[in-house]
C-alpha positions as CSV (number, residue, x, y, z in Angstrom):
1,M,-6.4,-20.3,-15.4
2,L,-2.9,-19.6,-15.1
3,R,0.0,-22.2,-15.8
4,L,3.8,-21.9,-15.3
5,Q,5.8,-24.5,-17.1
6,N,9.5,-24.6,-16.4
7,L,9.4,-20.9,-16.4
8,A,12.9,-18.9,-16.3
9,L,12.9,-15.4,-15.8
10,A,15.7,-12.9,-15.3
11,R,16.4,-9.3,-14.9
12,G,19.5,-8.3,-16.7
13,T,22.1,-10.8,-15.6
14,R,20.2,-11.7,-12.3
15,V,18.4,-15.0,-12.5
16,L,14.9,-14.8,-10.6
17,Y,13.2,-17.9,-11.5
18,E,14.3,-21.2,-12.8
19,H,12.2,-24.4,-13.8
20,A,9.3,-22.8,-12.1
21,T,6.2,-25.0,-12.6
22,L,2.8,-24.3,-11.1
23,V,-0.9,-24.1,-12.0
24,A,-3.7,-21.9,-10.7
25,S,-7.2,-23.3,-10.6
26,P,-10.2,-21.3,-11.8
27,G,-11.4,-19.2,-8.9
28,E,-8.4,-19.7,-6.7
29,R,-7.2,-16.9,-4.5
30,I,-3.5,-16.9,-4.2
31,G,-1.0,-14.6,-2.3
32,L,2.4,-14.4,-3.8
33,V,4.9,-13.9,-1.3
34,G,8.7,-13.4,-1.0
35,P,11.4,-11.0,0.2
36,N,11.7,-7.6,-1.7
37,G,13.7,-7.7,-4.9
38,C,12.8,-11.6,-5.3
39,G,10.9,-11.0,-8.6
40,K,7.0,-10.8,-7.7
41,S,6.3,-7.8,-9.7
42,T,8.5,-9.2,-12.6
43,L,6.4,-12.4,-12.6
44,F,3.3,-10.1,-13.0
45,A,5.0,-8.3,-15.9
46,A,5.6,-11.6,-17.5
47,I,2.2,-12.8,-17.1
48,L,0.9,-9.4,-18.8
49,G,3.1,-10.0,-21.6
50,E,5.4,-7.0,-20.8
51,L,8.5,-9.5,-20.4
52,S,9.3,-12.3,-22.3
53,P,10.5,-15.5,-20.4
54,E,14.2,-16.8,-20.8
55,A,12.8,-20.2,-21.0
56,G,9.6,-22.2,-20.3
57,D,6.0,-21.0,-21.0
58,I,3.2,-19.1,-19.3
59,E,-0.3,-20.0,-20.3
60,T,-2.7,-17.4,-19.4
61,P,-6.4,-16.4,-20.4
62,P,-6.4,-13.9,-23.3
63,Q,-5.0,-10.4,-22.3
64,D,-8.5,-9.0,-22.5
65,R,-9.7,-11.2,-19.8
66,I,-6.9,-10.2,-17.4
67,A,-7.5,-7.4,-15.0
68,H,-4.8,-5.4,-13.3
69,V,-4.2,-2.2,-11.6
70,A,-1.8,-0.2,-13.8
71,Q,1.2,1.2,-11.8
72,S,0.4,4.7,-13.2
73,F,-2.2,6.4,-15.3
74,V,-2.8,9.6,-16.6
75,A,-5.6,11.6,-14.7
76,E,-8.2,12.6,-17.2
77,P,-10.8,15.3,-16.9
78,M,-13.6,12.7,-17.1
79,P,-16.0,11.8,-14.4
80,C,-14.7,9.0,-11.9
81,I,-17.7,6.9,-12.6
82,D,-17.0,6.9,-16.3
83,F,-13.5,6.2,-15.7
84,V,-14.3,3.1,-13.7
85,L,-16.8,2.0,-16.2
86,S,-14.2,2.2,-18.9
87,G,-12.7,-0.9,-17.3
88,H,-15.9,-2.9,-18.4
89,A,-14.8,-3.7,-22.0
90,P,-18.0,-5.1,-23.3
91,L,-20.1,-2.1,-22.1
92,M,-17.8,0.3,-23.8
93,A,-17.9,-1.8,-27.0
94,A,-21.8,-1.7,-26.7
95,R,-22.0,2.0,-26.1
96,A,-19.4,2.7,-29.1
97,A,-21.5,0.5,-31.4
98,L,-24.8,2.6,-30.2
99,A,-23.1,5.9,-31.1
100,A,-21.9,4.6,-34.2
101,A,-25.4,3.4,-35.2
102,E,-26.9,6.8,-34.1
103,A,-24.3,8.6,-36.1
104,S,-24.9,6.5,-39.3
105,G,-28.7,6.5,-39.0
106,D,-28.6,2.7,-39.9
107,E,-31.9,1.6,-38.1
108,M,-30.9,-2.1,-38.1
109,A,-27.7,-1.4,-36.5
110,L,-29.4,1.0,-33.9
111,A,-31.9,-1.9,-33.1
112,T,-29.0,-4.3,-32.6
113,A,-27.1,-2.0,-30.5
114,H,-29.9,-1.2,-28.1
115,A,-30.6,-4.9,-27.8
116,N,-26.9,-5.6,-26.9
117,L,-27.0,-2.8,-24.3
118,A,-30.3,-4.3,-22.9
119,E,-28.6,-7.8,-22.8
120,L,-25.6,-6.4,-20.9
121,N,-27.9,-4.7,-18.5
122,E,-26.4,-1.3,-18.5
123,G,-28.2,0.0,-15.4
124,A,-26.9,-3.1,-13.3
125,V,-23.2,-2.5,-14.7
126,V,-23.3,1.3,-13.5
127,A,-24.9,0.1,-10.2
128,Q,-22.0,-2.4,-9.8
129,A,-19.4,0.2,-10.6
130,R,-21.1,2.7,-7.9
131,T,-21.1,-0.2,-5.4
132,I,-17.4,-0.8,-6.1
133,L,-16.8,2.9,-5.5
134,A,-18.6,3.1,-2.3
135,G,-16.8,0.0,-0.8
136,L,-13.5,1.8,-1.5
137,G,-14.7,5.0,0.3
138,F,-16.2,7.0,-2.4
139,S,-19.2,9.2,-1.8
140,Q,-22.3,9.2,-4.3
141,A,-21.3,12.5,-5.2
142,D,-17.8,11.7,-6.0
143,G,-18.8,9.4,-8.9
144,D,-19.6,12.6,-10.8
145,R,-16.3,14.5,-9.9
146,S,-13.5,14.6,-12.3
147,V,-10.7,11.9,-11.8
148,Y,-8.2,15.0,-12.1
149,D,-9.7,16.5,-9.0
150,F,-8.6,13.7,-6.7
151,S,-5.2,13.3,-4.9
152,G,-2.7,10.4,-5.6
153,G,-4.2,8.1,-3.0
154,W,-7.5,8.4,-4.2
155,R,-6.6,8.0,-7.9
156,N,-5.0,4.9,-6.9
157,R,-8.4,3.7,-5.4
158,I,-10.1,4.8,-8.6
159,A,-7.6,2.6,-10.8
160,L,-8.3,-0.4,-8.2
161,A,-12.1,0.0,-8.8
162,R,-11.6,0.1,-12.5
163,A,-9.7,-3.1,-12.3
164,L,-12.4,-4.5,-10.1
165,M,-15.0,-3.7,-12.6
166,R,-13.4,-5.4,-15.5
167,P,-14.9,-8.9,-16.6
168,A,-11.8,-11.2,-16.2
169,D,-10.7,-14.8,-15.7
170,L,-7.5,-13.5,-13.9
171,L,-7.1,-10.6,-11.5
172,L,-3.6,-9.4,-10.8
173,L,-3.3,-7.1,-7.6
174,D,-0.1,-5.6,-6.7
175,E,-0.1,-4.1,-3.1
176,P,-3.8,-3.4,-3.4
177,T,-3.9,-2.3,0.3
178,N,-1.5,0.6,0.4
179,H,-4.0,3.5,0.2
180,L,-6.8,1.9,1.6
181,D,-8.3,2.5,5.3
182,I,-9.7,-0.5,7.3
183,D,-13.2,0.0,6.0
184,S,-12.3,-0.3,2.5
185,L,-9.8,-3.1,3.4
186,I,-12.7,-5.1,5.0
187,W,-14.9,-4.3,2.1
188,L,-12.2,-5.5,-0.4
189,E,-11.8,-8.9,1.5
190,N,-15.3,-9.8,1.3
191,W,-15.6,-8.6,-2.3
192,L,-12.7,-10.8,-3.4
193,K,-14.4,-13.9,-1.9
194,R,-17.0,-13.5,-4.4
195,V,-15.1,-12.8,-7.4
196,E,-15.2,-15.7,-9.9
197,A,-11.8,-15.0,-11.4
198,T,-8.5,-16.5,-10.3
199,V,-6.8,-13.8,-8.1
200,L,-3.3,-13.4,-7.6
201,I,-2.1,-11.0,-4.9
202,I,1.1,-9.4,-3.9
203,S,0.9,-7.9,-0.5
204,H,2.9,-7.1,2.8
205,D,-0.3,-7.2,4.9
206,R,-0.4,-10.5,6.5
207,E,-4.1,-10.2,8.1
208,F,-5.4,-9.4,4.6
209,L,-3.6,-12.4,3.2
210,D,-5.1,-14.4,5.9
211,R,-8.4,-13.2,5.1
212,A,-8.3,-13.0,1.4
213,V,-6.2,-16.2,0.0
214,T,-6.7,-19.8,0.2
215,T,-3.2,-20.6,-1.3
216,V,0.2,-19.1,-1.0
217,W,3.0,-19.0,-3.7
218,S,6.2,-18.5,-2.1
219,V,9.2,-17.6,-4.1
220,E,12.3,-19.5,-2.7
221,D,15.7,-20.3,-4.2
222,H,14.9,-18.9,-7.7
223,S,11.5,-21.0,-7.9
224,V,8.0,-20.8,-6.7
225,V,6.7,-23.2,-4.0
226,R,2.8,-23.9,-3.7
227,Y,1.4,-23.9,-0.2
228,A,-2.2,-24.8,0.7
229,G,-4.0,-22.4,3.1
230,N,-3.7,-18.7,4.2
231,Y,-0.5,-16.9,5.3
232,T,-0.5,-18.1,8.9
233,K,-0.6,-21.7,7.7
234,F,2.1,-21.0,5.1
235,E,4.3,-19.6,7.7
236,A,3.8,-22.6,10.0
237,E,4.3,-25.3,7.2
238,R,7.5,-23.3,6.0
239,I,9.1,-23.3,9.3
240,E,8.4,-27.1,9.6
241,K,9.7,-27.8,6.3
242,L,13.1,-25.8,7.1
243,K,13.4,-27.8,10.2
244,L,12.9,-31.1,8.3
245,Q,15.5,-29.7,5.7
246,D,17.8,-28.8,8.5
247,A,17.6,-32.4,10.0
248,A,17.9,-34.1,6.6
249,H,21.1,-32.1,6.0
250,R,22.9,-33.1,9.3
251,A,21.8,-36.8,8.6
252,Y,23.5,-36.5,5.2
253,E,26.5,-35.2,6.7
254,R,26.8,-37.8,9.3
255,E,26.3,-40.9,6.7
256,A,28.5,-39.1,4.1
257,A,31.3,-38.8,6.9
258,S,30.9,-42.3,7.8
259,L,31.3,-43.5,4.5
260,T,34.0,-41.2,3.8
261,S,36.1,-42.4,6.7
262,F,35.6,-46.2,5.7
263,I,36.9,-45.4,2.2
264,E,39.7,-43.7,3.4
265,R,41.1,-46.4,5.8
266,F,40.3,-49.3,3.7
267,R,40.5,-48.6,0.0
268,A,44.3,-49.4,0.0
269,K,43.7,-52.7,1.6
270,A,43.3,-55.6,-0.6
271,T,41.3,-57.5,1.7
272,K,38.8,-54.6,2.2
273,A,39.0,-53.4,-1.5
274,R,35.6,-54.6,-2.5
275,Q,34.0,-53.1,0.5
276,A,35.5,-49.8,-0.1
277,Q,34.2,-49.8,-3.6
278,S,30.7,-50.7,-2.5
279,R,30.8,-47.7,0.0
280,I,32.0,-45.4,-2.9
281,K,29.2,-46.3,-4.8
282,M,26.8,-45.8,-1.9
283,L,28.5,-42.5,-1.3
284,E,27.9,-41.4,-5.0
285,R,24.1,-42.6,-4.7
286,L,23.6,-40.6,-1.5
287,K,21.5,-37.4,-2.1
288,A,23.1,-34.4,-0.9
289,V,20.6,-32.2,1.0
290,E,21.1,-28.3,0.9
291,P,21.7,-26.8,4.5
292,V,19.0,-24.1,5.4
293,R,20.5,-20.8,4.8
294,A,20.6,-18.9,8.1
295,K,18.7,-16.0,7.9
296,R,19.2,-13.4,10.7
297,E,16.0,-11.8,11.4
298,W,16.3,-8.0,11.6
299,R,15.2,-6.2,14.7
300,F,15.6,-2.8,16.1
301,E,14.4,-1.1,19.4
302,F,13.0,2.5,20.4
303,P,15.4,3.6,23.1
304,K,14.1,4.1,26.5
305,P,12.8,7.6,26.9
306,V,15.0,10.0,29.0
307,R,12.0,11.0,30.9
308,L,8.6,9.1,31.5
309,P,6.1,11.7,32.7
310,E,2.7,10.4,34.0
311,H,0.7,12.9,32.1
312,L,1.5,13.3,28.5
313,V,-1.4,14.7,26.6
314,D,-4.8,16.2,27.9
315,A,-7.4,17.8,25.6
316,E,-10.7,19.3,26.4
317,A,-13.6,20.3,23.9
318,M,-11.2,20.8,21.1
319,R,-12.5,22.0,17.7
320,I,-10.0,21.2,14.6
321,G,-10.3,22.1,11.2
322,Y,-9.1,24.1,8.2
323,G,-10.1,27.9,7.6
324,D,-13.7,28.0,8.5
325,R,-14.4,24.1,8.0
326,V,-14.7,22.2,11.1
327,V,-13.5,18.7,10.9
328,L,-13.7,17.5,14.6
329,D,-15.5,19.0,17.4
330,K,-16.0,18.6,21.1
331,V,-12.8,16.3,21.5
332,S,-11.7,15.4,24.7
333,F,-9.2,12.9,25.8
334,S,-6.1,12.1,27.9
335,V,-3.0,10.2,27.0
336,R,-1.0,8.7,29.9
337,S,2.5,7.1,30.1
338,G,2.6,3.5,28.7
339,E,-0.7,3.7,27.0
340,R,-1.0,2.1,23.6
341,I,-3.9,3.8,21.5
342,G,-5.1,2.7,17.8
343,V,-7.2,5.2,15.9
344,L,-10.0,3.9,13.6
345,G,-12.1,5.7,11.1
346,V,-12.6,5.9,7.2
347,N,-10.5,8.0,5.1
348,G,-11.6,11.7,5.4
349,A,-13.1,11.1,8.9
350,G,-10.4,13.3,10.4
351,K,-7.7,10.8,11.8
352,S,-4.7,12.8,10.5
353,T,-6.5,16.1,11.5
354,L,-6.6,14.8,15.0
355,V,-2.8,13.6,14.9
356,K,-1.6,17.2,13.4
357,A,-3.4,18.8,16.5
358,I,-1.9,16.5,18.9
359,V,1.6,17.1,17.7
360,G,1.0,20.7,17.3
361,E,1.1,21.2,13.6
362,L,-2.4,22.1,13.3
363,P,-3.7,25.2,15.7
364,L,-6.9,24.6,17.4
365,M,-10.2,26.6,16.3
366,A,-11.4,26.3,20.2
367,G,-10.9,24.3,23.1
368,E,-7.7,23.5,24.9
369,I,-4.9,20.9,24.7
370,R,-2.2,20.6,27.3
371,R,1.1,18.9,26.9
372,G,2.8,17.4,29.8
373,Q,6.3,18.9,31.1
374,G,9.2,16.9,29.6
375,L,6.8,15.5,26.6
376,E,9.0,14.3,23.7
377,I,6.9,13.4,20.7
378,G,8.1,11.3,17.9
379,Y,6.0,11.8,14.9
380,F,5.9,9.8,12.0
381,A,3.7,10.7,8.9
382,Q,3.9,10.0,5.0
383,H,4.5,13.7,4.0
384,Q,7.6,13.5,6.4
385,L,9.3,11.0,3.9
386,D,9.1,13.8,1.2
387,Q,10.7,16.3,3.6
388,L,14.0,14.3,3.7
389,R,16.6,16.0,2.0
390,T,17.1,13.9,-1.2
391,D,20.5,15.4,-2.0
392,E,21.9,14.4,1.4
393,T,22.9,11.0,2.7
394,P,21.5,9.2,6.0
395,L,24.8,10.1,7.7
396,E,24.4,13.9,6.8
397,H,20.7,13.7,8.3
398,M,22.1,12.3,11.5
399,K,25.0,14.9,11.7
400,R,22.3,17.6,11.3
401,L,20.4,16.2,14.0
402,A,23.4,15.3,16.4
403,P,26.3,17.6,15.5
404,D,28.4,16.9,18.6
405,V,28.3,13.1,18.2
406,R,31.3,11.2,16.8
407,E,30.6,10.0,13.2
408,Q,31.4,6.4,14.2
409,D,28.7,6.5,16.8
410,L,26.3,7.9,14.2
411,R,27.3,5.2,11.7
412,D,26.8,2.4,14.4
413,F,23.3,3.7,15.2
414,L,22.3,4.0,11.4
415,G,23.7,0.3,11.3
416,I,20.7,-0.9,13.4
417,Y,18.2,0.5,10.8
418,R,20.1,-1.1,8.0
419,F,22.0,1.8,6.7
420,S,25.7,0.3,7.1
421,G,29.0,1.0,5.3
422,D,28.7,2.8,1.9
423,F,24.8,2.8,2.2
424,A,25.1,5.3,5.1
425,S,26.7,7.6,2.6
426,S,24.6,7.2,-0.4
427,L,22.0,9.8,-1.5
428,V,18.4,9.7,-0.1
429,G,17.0,10.7,-3.6
430,P,17.3,7.3,-5.2
431,M,16.1,5.2,-2.3
432,S,12.9,3.3,-2.1
433,G,9.9,4.2,0.0
434,G,10.7,1.5,2.4
435,E,14.3,2.7,2.8
436,K,13.2,6.2,3.4
437,A,10.6,5.1,5.9
438,R,13.5,3.3,8.0
439,L,15.6,6.3,7.8
440,A,12.7,8.5,9.2
441,L,12.0,6.0,12.1
442,A,15.9,6.1,12.8
443,L,15.7,10.0,13.2
444,I,12.7,9.6,15.4
445,A,14.2,7.0,17.5
446,W,17.4,8.9,17.9
447,K,15.4,11.6,19.9
448,K,14.2,9.2,22.5
449,P,10.6,10.2,22.5
450,N,8.2,9.3,25.3
451,L,5.2,9.5,23.1
452,L,5.3,7.9,19.4
453,V,2.7,9.2,17.0
454,L,2.6,7.2,13.8
455,D,0.1,7.8,10.9
456,E,0.2,5.0,8.5
457,P,3.8,3.9,9.3
458,T,3.6,0.6,7.4
459,N,3.0,2.0,3.8
460,H,6.0,1.1,1.7
461,L,7.2,-1.3,4.3
462,D,8.0,-5.1,3.4
463,M,6.9,-7.9,5.7
464,E,10.2,-8.3,7.5
465,T,10.3,-4.5,8.3
466,R,6.6,-4.4,9.6
467,E,7.3,-7.5,11.8
468,A,10.6,-5.7,13.1
469,L,8.3,-2.3,13.8
470,T,5.7,-4.4,15.5
471,M,8.2,-6.0,17.8
472,A,9.7,-2.5,18.5
473,L,6.5,-0.9,19.4
474,S,5.5,-3.9,21.6
475,T,8.7,-3.5,23.8
476,F,8.6,0.4,23.8
477,E,8.4,1.9,27.1
478,G,6.6,5.0,26.2
479,A,3.2,5.7,24.9
480,V,2.0,4.9,21.4
481,L,-0.9,6.3,19.3
482,I,-1.1,4.8,15.9
483,V,-3.2,5.4,12.8
484,S,-3.0,2.2,10.5
485,H,-4.7,0.0,8.3
486,D,-2.5,-2.7,9.3
487,R,-4.8,-4.8,11.7
488,H,-1.8,-7.1,12.6
489,L,0.2,-4.1,13.9
490,L,-2.8,-2.6,15.6
491,R,-3.6,-6.0,17.3
492,A,0.0,-6.5,18.5
493,A,0.8,-3.0,19.6
494,T,-2.3,-1.4,20.9
495,E,-4.6,-2.0,23.9
496,R,-7.2,0.9,23.4
497,L,-9.0,1.9,20.3
498,W,-10.5,5.4,19.4
499,L,-13.1,5.7,16.7
500,V,-13.2,9.0,14.7
501,H,-16.6,9.4,13.1
502,E,-19.1,12.0,12.2
503,G,-17.1,14.9,13.6
504,R,-16.4,13.1,16.8
505,V,-13.6,11.0,18.8
506,D,-14.9,8.4,21.0
507,E,-13.5,5.4,22.8
508,Y,-14.3,2.2,21.0
509,D,-15.4,-0.7,23.4
510,G,-15.0,-3.5,20.7
511,D,-12.1,-5.0,19.0
512,L,-11.1,-5.1,15.5
513,D,-13.4,-8.0,14.6
514,D,-16.3,-6.1,16.1
515,Y,-15.2,-3.1,14.1
516,A,-15.1,-5.3,11.0
517,E,-18.8,-6.6,11.6
518,L,-19.7,-2.9,12.3
519,V,-18.3,-1.9,9.1
520,L,-20.1,-4.6,7.0
521,E,-23.4,-3.8,8.7
522,H,-23.1,-0.2,8.2
523,R,-22.5,-0.7,4.5
524,R,-25.4,-3.0,4.2
525,T,-27.8,-0.5,5.8
526,T,-26.4,2.5,3.8
527,A,-26.9,0.4,0.4
528,A,-30.5,-0.3,1.5
529,V,-31.3,3.2,2.3
530,E,-29.9,4.3,-1.0
531,R,-31.8,1.7,-3.0
532,A,-35.0,2.8,-1.1
533,E,-34.4,6.5,-1.8
534,R,-33.8,5.8,-5.4
535,L,-37.1,4.0,-5.7
536,A,-39.0,6.5,-4.0
537,A,-37.5,9.1,-6.2
538,K,-38.6,7.2,-9.2
539,E,-42.2,7.0,-7.8
540,A,-42.4,10.5,-6.4
541,P,-45.2,12.6,-8.4
542,S,-43.5,15.2,-10.7
543,V,-45.2,18.3,-9.3
544,N,-43.6,21.6,-9.7
545,K,-40.6,20.2,-11.6
546,K,-40.3,23.5,-13.6
547,E,-40.1,25.6,-10.5
548,A,-37.6,23.0,-8.8
549,R,-35.3,23.3,-11.9
550,R,-35.3,27.0,-11.7
551,Q,-34.5,27.0,-8.3
552,E,-31.7,24.4,-8.6
553,A,-30.3,26.4,-11.5
554,Q,-30.3,29.5,-9.4
555,E,-28.6,27.7,-6.5
556,R,-25.8,26.3,-8.9
557,Q,-25.3,29.8,-10.3
558,R,-24.9,31.3,-6.8
559,I,-22.3,28.5,-5.8
560,A,-20.6,28.8,-9.2
561,E,-20.2,32.6,-8.5
562,L,-18.6,32.0,-5.0
563,R,-16.2,29.2,-6.4
564,K,-15.2,31.1,-9.5
565,P,-12.2,33.0,-8.0
566,L,-11.2,30.0,-5.9
567,K,-11.2,27.7,-9.0
568,K,-9.2,30.5,-11.1
569,E,-6.5,30.3,-8.5
570,L,-6.8,26.6,-8.4
571,D,-6.3,26.1,-12.2
572,K,-3.1,28.4,-11.8
573,V,-1.8,26.3,-9.1
574,E,-2.6,23.1,-11.1
575,K,-0.6,24.2,-14.2
576,E,2.4,25.3,-12.0
577,L,2.1,22.1,-9.9
578,S,1.9,20.0,-13.2
579,R,4.9,21.8,-14.6
580,K,7.2,21.5,-11.5
581,S,6.0,17.9,-10.8
582,E,7.3,16.8,-14.2
583,A,10.5,18.6,-13.7
584,L,10.9,16.9,-10.4
585,K,10.2,13.4,-11.8
586,A,12.9,14.1,-14.5
587,L,15.5,15.1,-11.8
588,A,14.6,12.3,-9.9
589,A,15.0,9.8,-12.8
590,R,18.3,11.5,-13.4
591,L,19.5,10.7,-9.7
592,A,18.2,7.2,-9.9
593,D,20.4,6.5,-13.1
594,P,23.8,5.0,-12.2
595,E,25.3,6.5,-15.6
596,L,24.9,10.0,-13.9
597,Y,27.4,9.0,-11.4
598,S,29.8,7.0,-13.6
599,S,29.8,9.0,-16.8
600,A,29.0,12.7,-15.8
601,D,31.4,15.2,-14.1
602,P,31.1,16.1,-10.3
603,D,29.5,19.5,-11.3
604,E,26.6,17.8,-13.2
605,V,25.9,15.6,-10.2
606,A,26.0,18.4,-7.9
607,R,23.7,20.6,-10.3
608,V,21.1,17.9,-10.4
609,T,21.1,17.2,-6.8
610,R,20.7,20.9,-5.9
611,E,17.9,21.5,-8.3
612,H,16.1,18.3,-7.1
613,G,16.6,19.7,-3.5
614,E,15.4,23.3,-4.3
615,L,12.2,21.9,-6.4
616,A,10.9,19.3,-3.9
617,P,9.8,21.8,-1.2
618,Q,8.2,23.9,-3.9
619,V,6.1,21.1,-5.3
620,E,5.1,20.0,-1.6
621,E,4.1,23.7,-1.0
622,L,1.9,23.8,-4.3
623,E,0.3,20.5,-3.4
624,M,-0.4,22.1,0.1
625,R,-2.2,25.0,-1.6
626,W,-3.8,22.9,-3.8
627,L,-5.5,21.0,-1.1
628,E,-6.4,24.0,0.7
629,L,-8.1,25.5,-2.3
630,S,-9.8,22.3,-3.1
631,E,-11.0,22.2,0.5
632,Q,-12.3,25.7,0.3
633,I,-14.1,25.0,-2.8
634,E,-15.8,22.0,-1.4
635,A,-16.9,24.0,1.7
636,V,-18.7,26.6,-0.4
637,V,-22.4,25.9,-0.1
């Protein structure tokens, strides 16, 4: 259970919460919503004991019964399955007790330790960990790979798996969907429905909140207001509440104006003095109602394309991959003007590979792709945010894009994307991921593309910006191709679906609800097959085991020899990447520190900015090489 009692929280001199009083019931699934910067993550920090309240109390379960996903963790050279299991404190304690008993030779302690492990049902706990990993998109073999071998997005999934593995009374999830594909999202929604703990979720994914929560806590006016129901119901109730508040404020103003008018007219007349005094008391007792603060919704548009050719992209029998590894084969499709296409598929199926081939970043291994005359592609991908020049401002980015355009025109255009005034002249380096994404969208829009290709455009975006992007795509006159785990965006902005699966790209005839059922059924079937295979393996006769082990050893030796030079280079790249990544983080921290600009001399600011700008592309190049080498190692069979 979780209880907030007259809670007050502040960050520096800024008050975030005052007199917040709420109770979360056991097993309740709650969505914590509010604009960016309102203090949602700060509330999580206070619940975890990382921040002391200014006033009031927070009653929580014991800290060892609270599960959460750490914002960052150090990747260790330990198997993925072991890292996930480390989240299960009782199992870890029982294993430690067994190891201590074995080391001491104490027979009684050894028997007790084995009994404790049997009571915990270690096999069932390990099976649960593998189920969670499979649900989040990991293969059976991935469980034995080192955590260090996974990229940043997959490490976030591993951290989420570890949190879900922990026996807890309270589960805190801060943007759990950011690095998930739709398949994993669907699995997580269903998993959370079975969790016995109280669950508190911060998310900007409205459809995930609709399906995963039964209560909404909304941060409003330095407090938290409870609404029963999912996100859609909360939105409707909040709109109605604001309407009633606005009507009550107008009624208050009318009544107060009438009383004030009477008092002013008759307070000096002896015959009306008593009546005037009576109305003064009525005015004092009249409860003031705050007006609804007018909030102007942010909207933007993708400009009308200069040209709208009918045939944009046609592909025949494309084969796409990296090096000698084929990712997609026999891919044929056509994209026509005005079409809106959503791309579905699990992580690793080849969605981004397909997109890179379409935009021309990845050469074909075979087949043909024809791009229509006058085609102008606006391409958005997460790696493009890292390619923004951190030592430049949004205005400088626009000037490089349009050197002959007046500065005021560029400022006006940037203002549409919320880069107004001094913000247009602020360095990109310290900006948030959402702000960088808005800048990338602005740079795309300026070119007036007739085909928008967007690869996970909603990562880092808050609810308001996601809604603005959805509206902009809905009114865009060109064609749209979207890879996204945001189902609300896909429903609102696409009309056709492609499914990337088992090395192919096919038209998908169903809708997103059909796809969700397909995903769940596929997972159930896969789990049943794996259980049957494990059972068959246990019951299989142990003939020729010695010969089988010898052959397996020879095969491992052969693969190891082939991988050896690649691993040697990979180790070298990893060390260099680690060193330069740390240096880049240090420079980014310096750029984000206000003291750099207030206390240091201009030469120091210029030096830090220059070094950051030089180091960022080096890190990106090393990351790409690391990925290439990893893929080459995996391809050795």
